[in-house]
C-alpha positions, 0 to 999 in steps of 0.5 A: 948377620953371621951365624957365629954372631947370632949364636954368640949373642943368643941366650940359649946358645949353650943348650942349643949347641948341646941339643944339636950335639946330641942329635948329631951323635944319636945312633939309629936306623937310617930313614933314607928309604922312608923319606924317598918312599914318602916324598919321591915315590909319589912324585915319580908315580905322578910324572910317570902316570901322567906321561903314560896316560897322555900317550894312551889318550892321544890315540883315543881322544882328539881334544887336547884339553880333554887329554890333558884334563883326563891325564892330570886326573888319572895321575893325581889318582895314581899319586894318591893311591901310591901315598895310601900304599906307602902309608899302609906298608908303613903302618904294617911295619910298625 
C-alpha cells in the first residue's frame, strides 16, 4: 500500500499531519552531539579497546581462546565505563 493511500484512508490523518508539521518546524538545540556520544562513542570504544587489548595480549598469552575471551571482556568493560562517563557528563550538564 502506498503511503499516500494509507494516510488518505486514515481517520487521524489531519491530526497526524499537524503533529508532524509542528515537530518539523520546532526550533531547538541540535541533538547530534548527544546522539553521537550516546550511540557511536561506546561502539568506537569497544572496537578500539578490543583491538588494543588483543594486540597487547598477543605477546603475553599464547592461547588464542584466552586472548579472545580477555579481549572481549576488557572491551565490554571499557564500553560500559564509557556509557557511564557519558551519562555522568550528561547529568552534570542538566
